[in-house]
C-alpha positions as CSV (number, residue, x, y, z in Angstrom):
1,X,60.5,102.4,84.7
2,X,60.4,98.9,86.6
3,X,59.6,95.4,85.6
4,X,58.5,93.7,88.4
5,X,57.8,90.0,88.3
6,X,56.4,87.3,90.9
7,X,59.3,85.5,92.6
8,X,57.9,83.4,95.6
9,X,54.7,83.5,97.2
10,X,55.1,85.5,100.8
11,X,54.3,82.5,102.6
12,X,57.7,80.3,101.3
13,X,59.5,83.0,102.9
14,X,60.7,82.1,107.0
15,X,60.5,84.9,109.5
16,X,64.3,84.9,109.2
17,X,65.9,83.3,106.0
18,X,65.9,82.7,102.6
19,X,64.7,81.1,99.8
20,X,66.4,80.3,95.8
21,X,64.2,81.5,93.2
22,X,65.0,82.2,89.4
23,X,63.2,85.5,88.3
24,X,63.6,86.0,84.2
25,X,66.8,83.7,84.3
26,X,68.5,85.5,87.3
27,X,69.0,83.5,90.2
28,X,67.7,86.2,93.3
29,X,68.0,85.1,97.1
30,X,64.4,86.4,98.6
31,X,65.1,87.3,102.2
32,X,63.4,88.1,104.8
33,X,64.9,89.8,107.7
34,X,63.8,92.2,110.7
35,X,60.5,92.0,108.9
36,X,61.5,93.5,105.6
37,X,61.8,91.4,102.7
38,X,64.5,91.8,100.5
39,X,66.2,90.5,96.9
40,X,69.4,89.9,96.1
41,X,71.8,88.6,93.9
42,X,71.9,84.4,94.4
43,X,75.1,84.0,93.7
44,X,78.2,84.8,96.1
45,X,80.9,87.3,94.5
46,X,83.7,85.2,95.9
47,X,82.9,81.4,95.7
48,X,79.7,81.4,93.0
49,X,77.7,79.3,95.6
50,X,74.4,79.9,96.4
51,X,73.8,82.7,99.4
52,X,70.1,81.8,99.9
53,X,71.7,78.2,101.3
54,X,73.5,80.5,104.0
55,X,72.6,82.3,107.3
56,X,70.6,85.8,107.9
57,X,71.2,87.6,110.7
58,X,71.0,91.5,111.2
59,X,70.3,92.3,107.9
60,X,72.6,90.5,106.4
61,X,73.3,86.9,104.6
62,X,76.3,84.7,105.2
63,X,77.8,82.6,102.3
64,X,77.6,78.7,103.9
65,X,81.2,77.9,102.0
66,X,83.6,80.5,103.1
67,X,81.4,82.9,105.8
68,X,81.4,86.3,103.3
69,X,78.8,87.9,104.1
70,X,76.5,90.6,102.5
71,X,74.5,93.8,103.4
72,X,71.0,93.1,102.2
73,X,70.2,96.6,101.4
74,X,73.3,97.3,99.8
75,X,75.1,94.0,98.5
76,X,78.4,95.4,100.3
77,X,80.4,92.8,101.5
78,X,80.5,93.3,105.3
79,X,82.7,90.0,105.8
80,X,85.7,88.4,103.9
81,X,86.9,86.6,102.0
82,X,84.4,88.7,99.3
83,X,85.5,92.3,98.6
84,X,83.0,92.6,95.6
85,X,79.5,93.4,96.1
86,X,76.8,91.4,94.6
87,X,73.3,93.1,93.0
88,X,70.2,94.0,95.0
89,X,67.1,94.1,93.5
90,X,63.9,96.6,94.0
91,X,61.3,94.4,95.7
92,X,58.1,94.7,96.7
93,X,54.8,92.7,98.4
94,X,51.8,92.5,96.7
95,X,49.2,90.3,98.3
96,X,50.4,87.0,98.9
97,X,53.5,87.6,96.4
98,X,56.9,88.7,96.5
99,X,57.5,90.4,93.3
100,X,61.3,91.4,91.8
101,X,62.5,93.5,89.5
102,X,65.9,91.9,88.1
103,X,66.4,94.6,85.3
104,X,66.9,97.3,87.5
105,X,69.4,96.8,90.2
106,X,69.4,99.3,93.1
107,X,73.5,99.1,93.1
108,X,75.8,98.9,90.5
109,X,78.4,96.5,90.4
110,X,80.9,97.8,87.6
């Protein structure tokens, strides 16, 4: 079962970059990288700052504060100092809208 909700217009996403939104009370970074749209929890697991304010490159997002990097498809940290994954969410593009399901993460962070 899925519970997709509108996160933002597709037009709000840069060709490579992120926007921070709140979907059903959950902070989400909606990210476009290498032609794909991703949704990842918008809080760094290391320093609790918005990942959406960081750089996006090669399928990863970098935390602007300490440089932690996270894989956009798995939420796995790929660069220190973060060692804990962040949730990634199912995302789909429906016409001009980006929809995200924050209730069914694609990974578990337990």
